[in-house]
C-alpha positions in Angstrom: -0.2 -4.1 16.6 -0.6 -0.4 15.7 2.4 -0.7 13.4 0.9 -3.7 11.6 -2.4 -2.0 11.1 -0.6 1.1 9.8 1.6 -0.8 7.4 -1.2 -2.9 5.8 -3.7 0.0 5.8 -1.2 2.0 3.8 -1.2 -0.5 0.8 -4.1 -2.9 1.1 -6.5 -0.5 -0.7 -4.3 -0.9 -3.8 -5.7 -4.4 -4.3 -9.3 -3.5 -5.0 -8.2 -0.3 -6.7 -5.9 -2.1 -9.2 -8.6 -4.7 -9.8 -11.1 -2.0 -10.8 -8.5 -0.3 -13.0 -7.6 -3.6 -14.7 -11.2 -4.6 -15.2 -11.8 -1.2 -16.8 -9.1 -1.9 -19.3 -11.5 -4.4 -20.9 -13.8 -1.6 -21.9 -13.2 0.1 -25.3 -11.8 3.7 -24.9 -10.3 5.5 -27.9 -10.7 2.2 -29.8 -8.4 0.5 -27.3 -9.1 -2.5 -25.1 -6.4 -4.3 -23.1 -3.8 -2.1 -24.9 -4.9 -3.2 -28.4 -6.4 -0.9 -31.0 -9.3 -2.4 -32.8 -11.9 -1.3 -35.4 -15.6 -0.7 -34.6 -16.5 -4.1 -36.1 -14.3 -6.0 -33.7 -15.9 -4.7 -30.5 -18.9 -7.2 -30.6 -16.9 -10.0 -32.1 -17.6 -13.2 -30.1 -13.9 -14.1 -29.9 -12.9 -10.7 -28.7 -15.7 -10.7 -26.1 -14.6 -14.1 -24.9 -11.0 -13.0 -24.5 -12.1 -9.9 -22.5 -14.3 -12.0 -20.2 -11.5 -14.4 -19.6 -9.1 -11.5 -18.9 -11.5 -10.0 -16.3 -12.1 -13.4 -14.6 -8.3 -14.2 -14.5 -7.6 -10.8 -13.0 -10.2 -11.4 -10.3 -8.8 -14.8 -9.4 -5.3 -13.3 -9.0 -6.6 -10.5 -6.8 -8.4 -13.0 -4.6 -5.2 -15.0 -4.2 -3.3 -11.9 -3.4 -5.9 -10.9 -0.8 -5.6 -14.3 0.9 -1.8 -14.0 0.9 -2.1 -11.1 3.3 -3.2 -13.5 6.1 0.2 -15.2 6.6 2.0 -11.9 6.1 0.2 -10.6 9.2 1.8 -13.0 11.7 5.6 -12.2 11.8 6.5 -10.8 15.2 9.9 -9.6 14.1 9.9 -6.0 12.7 12.3 -7.0 10.0 10.3 -10.0 8.9 7.1 -8.0 9.0 8.6 -5.4 6.6 10.0 -8.2 4.4 6.5 -9.7 4.1 4.9 -6.3 3.5 7.4 -5.4 0.7 7.3 -8.8 -0.9 3.5 -8.7 -1.0 3.7 -5.2 -2.6 6.1 -6.5 -5.2 3.7 -9.4 -5.9 0.8 -7.0 -6.2 2.6 -4.9 -8.8 3.7 -7.8 -10.9 1.0 -10.4 -10.7 -1.9 -8.0 -11.3 -0.3 -7.1 -14.7 0.2 -10.7 -15.9 -3.4 -11.2 -17.2 -3.1 -7.9 -19.1 0.2 -9.0 -20.8 -1.2 -12.5 -21.5 -4.5 -11.3 -23.1 -2.9 -8.3 -24.8 -0.8 -10.9 -26.7 -3.8 -13.0 -27.5 -5.8 -10.0 -28.7 -2.9 -8.9 -30.9 -2.7 -12.3 -32.5 -6.4 -12.3 -33.2 -6.1 -8.8 -34.6 -3.4 -10.0 -37.1 -5.4 -13.1 -38.0 -8.5 -11.1 -38.9 -6.6 -8.4 -40.7 -7.9 -5.7 -38.4 -4.5 -4.0 -38.3 -5.1 -3.1 -42.0 -8.1 -1.0 -41.1 -5.8 2.0 -40.5 -4.8 3.2 -43.9 -1.2 3.8 -44.7 -2.3 7.2 -45.9 -3.6 8.2 -42.5 -0.8 9.6 -40.4 -1.0 10.7 -36.8 0.0 14.2 -37.6 -2.8 14.6 -40.3 -5.5 13.9 -37.8 -3.9 15.6 -34.8 -5.3 19.0 -33.9 -2.7 21.6 -32.9 -2.9 22.1 -29.1 -2.6 25.9 -29.6 -5.9 25.9 -31.4 -7.7 24.2 -28.5 -9.2 26.2 -25.6 -7.5 24.4 -22.7 -6.8 25.7 -19.2 -3.5 27.6 -18.9 -0.7 26.2 -16.8 -1.2 27.2 -13.2 1.3 29.7 -11.7 4.1 28.3 -9.6 2.8 30.6 -6.8 -0.3 28.4 -6.5 2.0 25.6 -5.4 4.3 28.0 -3.5 1.4 28.7 -1.0 1.2 24.9 -0.2 5.0 24.8 0.2 5.0 27.7 2.7 2.3 26.1 4.8 4.3 22.9 4.7 7.4 24.6 6.2 5.5 26.2 9.1 6.2 23.2 11.5 9.9 23.4 10.9 10.0 27.0 12.3 8.1 25.9 15.4 9.5 22.5 16.2 13.1 21.8 15.4 12.9 18.0 16.0 10.5 17.7 13.0 12.8 19.2 10.5 13.9 16.0 8.7 10.3 14.9 8.1 9.1 18.4 7.1 12.0 18.7 4.7 10.8 15.5 3.0 7.3 17.0 2.8 8.7 20.2 1.3 10.7 18.3 -1.3 7.6 16.4 -2.1 5.7 19.7 -2.7 8.4 20.8 -5.2 8.1 17.4 -6.9 4.3 17.9 -7.2 4.8 21.0 -9.2 7.5 19.6 -11.4 5.4 16.5 -12.2 2.4 18.7 -12.9 4.3 21.0 -15.2 6.7 18.7 -17.0 5.4 15.1 -16.8 2.4 16.0 -18.9 3.0 16.0 -22.7 1.3 19.0 -24.4 -0.4 16.9 -27.1 -4.0 16.7 -28.3 -6.0 13.6 -27.6 -6.4 12.5 -31.2 -8.0 9.2 -32.1 -9.3 10.0 -35.6 -10.2 13.0 -37.8 -13.1 14.2 -35.5 -11.9 17.6 -34.3 -14.7 18.1 -31.8 -13.9 14.8 -29.9 -10.2 15.7 -29.9 -11.0 19.1 -28.4 -13.3 17.7 -25.7 -10.8 14.9 -24.7 -7.9 17.3 -24.6 -9.8 19.9 -22.5 -11.0 17.3 -20.0 -7.6 15.8 -19.5 -5.7 19.1 -19.1 -8.3 20.5 -16.7 -8.3 17.5 -14.3 -4.5 17.2 -14.4 -4.1 20.6 -12.7 -6.8 20.0 -10.2 -5.3 16.7 -9.0 -1.9 18.2 -8.2 -3.2 21.3 -6.5 -5.5 19.3 -4.2 -2.8 16.9 -3.3 -0.3 19.7 -2.6 -2.6 21.5 -0.2 -3.7 18.2 1.5 0.0 17.5 2.1 0.4 21.0 3.6 -2.5 20.3 6.0 -0.9 16.9 6.8 2.3 18.7 7.6 0.5 20.9 10.1 -1.2 17.9 11.5 2.3 16.3 12.1 3.2 19.3 14.3 -0.1 19.4 16.3 -0.3 15.6 16.8 3.3 14.6 17.1 2.8 13.5 20.7 -0.5 11.7 20.0 0.4 8.5 18.2 -3.1 7.2 17.7 -4.6 10.5 16.5 -1.6 10.9 14.1 -2.2 7.4 12.8 -5.8 8.3 12.0 -4.9 11.6 10.3 -2.4 9.6 8.2 -5.2 7.2 7.1 -7.5 10.1 6.3 -4.8 11.8 4.3 -4.1 8.5 2.3 -7.8 8.0 1.6 -8.3 11.6 0.5 -5.3 11.3 -1.8 -6.7 8.1 -3.3 -10.1 9.8 -3.9 -8.4 12.8 -5.5 -6.5 10.6 -7.9 -9.0 7.9 -8.6 -12.1 10.0 -9.1 -10.7 12.1 -12.1 -9.1 8.9 -13.5 -12.4 7.1 -13.8 -14.3 10.2 -14.9 -11.8 10.6 -17.8 -12.0 6.9 -18.6 -15.8 7.2 -18.7 -15.6 10.3 -21.0 -13.1 8.6 -23.3 -15.4 5.5 -23.5 -18.5 7.5 -24.3 -17.0 10.1 -26.6 -15.3 7.5 -28.7 -18.1 5.0 -28.8 -18.7 5.5 -32.5 -15.0 5.9 -33.5 -13.2 3.3 -35.5 -15.7 2.8 -38.2 -13.5 4.2 -40.9 -10.0 5.7 -40.5 -8.4 5.9 -37.0 -5.0 6.1 -35.3 -3.3 2.8 -34.5 0.0 3.1 -32.7 0.1 -0.4 -31.1 3.6 -1.0 -32.6 5.0 1.6 -30.1 3.5 -0.1 -27.0 5.2 -3.2 -25.7 2.6 -5.5 -24.1 0.2 -2.5 -24.5 1.7 -0.8 -21.5 5.3 0.3 -22.1 5.8 3.1 -24.7 8.9 2.5 -26.9 9.4 4.9 -29.8 13.0 5.9 -30.7 11.6 8.5 -33.1 9.8 10.3 -30.4 12.1 12.8 -28.7 9.8 13.1 -25.6 10.8 11.4 -22.4 7.3 11.7 -21.0 4.1 10.8 -23.0 0.4 10.7 -22.1 -0.9 7.3 -21.1 -3.1 5.7 -23.7 -6.2 5.9 -21.6 -7.0 7.7 -18.3 -5.2 10.8 -17.1 -1.7 9.5 -16.3 1.6 9.9 -18.0 4.3 7.3 -18.7 7.9 7.3 -19.9 9.3 6.6 -23.3 11.6 3.7 -22.6 13.4 4.2 -25.9 14.9 7.4 -24.5 18.0 7.4 -22.2 15.9 8.8 -19.3 13.3 6.1 -19.9 16.0 3.3 -19.9 17.5 4.7 -16.7 14.1 4.8 -14.9 13.3 1.3 -16.0 16.6 -0.1 -14.7 16.2 1.9 -11.5 12.6 0.6 -10.9 13.6 -3.0 -11.5 16.5 -2.7 -9.0 14.3 -1.1 -6.4 11.6 -3.8 -6.8 14.2 -6.6 -6.5 15.9 -5.1 -3.4 12.7 -4.0 -1.6 12.0 -7.2 0.3 15.7 -7.4 1.4 15.8 -3.7 2.6 15.0 -4.3 6.3 17.9 -6.9 6.5 20.3 -4.7 4.5 19.5 -1.8 6.8 20.1 -4.0 9.9 23.4 -5.1 8.4 24.6 -1.6 7.5 23.7 0.1 10.8 26.0 0.0 13.8 23.6 -1.2 16.5 25.9 -1.2 19.6 24.8 1.4 22.1 27.7 2.9 24.0 27.9 5.8 26.6 30.5 7.9 28.2 30.4 10.5 31.1 32.2 13.8 30.6 32.1 16.3 33.4 28.5 17.4 33.8 26.9 15.4 31.0 26.5 11.8 29.6 26.7 11.1 25.9 24.9 8.0 24.6 25.9 6.9 21.1 24.8 4.5 18.4 26.8 4.6 15.2 27.0 8.3 14.2 24.1 9.4 16.4 25.0 11.0 19.7 22.5 11.9 22.4 23.8 14.2 25.1 22.1 14.5 28.5 23.0 17.5 30.7 23.1 16.0 34.2 22.3 19.3 35.8 18.9 19.3 34.1 17.9 15.7 34.9 14.7 15.7 36.9 13.7 12.1 36.9 15.2 8.7 36.0 13.5 5.4 36.0 13.9 1.8 34.8 11.0 0.5 32.7 10.3 -2.9 31.0 7.8 -1.5 28.4 7.8 1.4 26.0 5.9 4.6 27.1 2.3 4.6 25.8 1.8 5.4 22.1 5.6 5.6 21.4 5.8 6.7 17.8 8.7 7.5 15.5 8.9 11.1 14.2 12.3 10.6 12.5 14.8 7.9 12.9 15.6 4.2 12.5 13.6 1.1 13.6 14.9 -2.4 13.1 15.0 -5.6 15.2 18.4 -4.5 16.6 18.2 -0.8 17.1 15.6 1.9 17.8 17.0 5.4 17.5 16.0 9.0 16.6 13.2 11.4 17.5 10.0 9.9 18.8 6.8 11.0 20.5 4.8 9.4 23.3 1.6 10.2 25.1 2.0 12.5 28.1 5.7 13.1 27.4 7.7 15.9 25.8 9.5 15.1 22.5 11.7 12.1 23.1 15.1 11.0 21.9 15.5 7.3 21.7 18.6 5.1 21.5 18.2 1.4 22.5 18.2 -2.2 21.6 14.5 -3.1 21.4 15.1 -6.8 22.3 16.8 -6.1 25.6 15.1 -4.8 28.7 15.1 -2.8 31.0 15.0 0.6 29.4 16.0 3.9 31.0 13.5 6.8 30.9 15.0 10.2 31.5 13.0 13.4 32.0 14.6 16.8 32.4 13.4 20.1 33.8 13.7 21.8 30.4 11.0 19.6 28.8 13.2 16.9 27.2 12.8 13.2 27.4 15.2 10.3 26.6 14.8 6.6 26.3 18.0 4.5 26.5 18.9 0.8 26.6 21.9 -1.3 25.7 22.3 -4.9 24.6 23.4 -5.9 28.1 21.2 -5.4 31.2 24.3 -4.9 33.3 25.5 -2.1 31.1 22.0 -0.6 31.2 22.2 -0.7 35.0 25.6 1.0 34.8 24.2 3.8 32.7 21.2 4.1 35.0 23.5 4.6 38.0 25.4 7.4 36.1 22.2 9.2 35.6 20.3 8.4 38.8 22.2 10.6 41.3 21.3 13.7 39.3 17.6 13.1 40.0 18.2 13.3 43.7 17.7 16.9 45.1 
């Protein structure tokens, strides 16, 4: 039950968040609504307003359907089928919430062509003529890498204290490096030009650059604190669950708050734009969301509205990222079954002199018999058993785990076959073993049991 709550709590918030973002796309910002650039006169046009209302309504209906779709996804008892339902729903969320945007972007483009609004941007007005050089704008300087280095060092502390956490902490550390690289190189140094109004261009550029740095610094240090929490709460599954939820909520707030503040600023500051000449680069935006411009040498570009960045799919890097993303999304639901198929799930063991080695695939767990203090057969997992690092499928459970009132635990078992063997040592180690055959599990138990007798 805890695993189900954790899985769905980690993504269910995306549904209302994406609805609010998509609904906000219907508001005019930088002369753009649903990815279409329109002149001032078009904003109150009855046909335009009707299309925007239909877009919001259709988006809401799809979000309600997706919300109801979570109900049947809750019931699978199999871990593999639970992950399948979870990943399939995530795919559906990403795809179906974009369909109204694509549909009404096309309708709005057609209306724009019919009314001749695309002619409002004069052929004599080029982007570079109304773009203000970024060097002339007072914007925050790039933050020093040492600001992010502090978060990285804090993140690595648990690795020095607890060796069993090193795979997870290493991932946190690599994530910290990624935060800095995205902050520094995924933001295109370009002014936020919409027309020839220099003051608005300056204001929009300053706001965007300022918030961009704050977001990544806050997330970096939140991740560092979360890493320390992983060390302190590794044996307290429920508390670790809640700190994970808090970390996720905080990250959402850190990202969402500046996003909507910037969207609001873009809406208000450009309210009177589009009456005369303005920039219209719709031809470079497929469906209003994918940037495709072979003449632009940049791989990353600023998103049209909000604070985010996107890729130029006309560049080799952009094409690779698109193909990679599609492959990942297609394979995601099948991942649990592919993992099950690729992993050797048979648990074997062998006794060698004064130790027993339990193996599963390429993972070996050695128990020194002279240190065994207690061995017992159990039919249920220890309370609050939680994976720190390892593999969990319907056929195998292995890796480093934590459990309430027990030292760090190494696990290697078939989750569908009881009993399990719980081994405690006098040097504060714990093991949980089990095979696919109760008779073989009993045999392993007998190998270990004599060592627990004084």
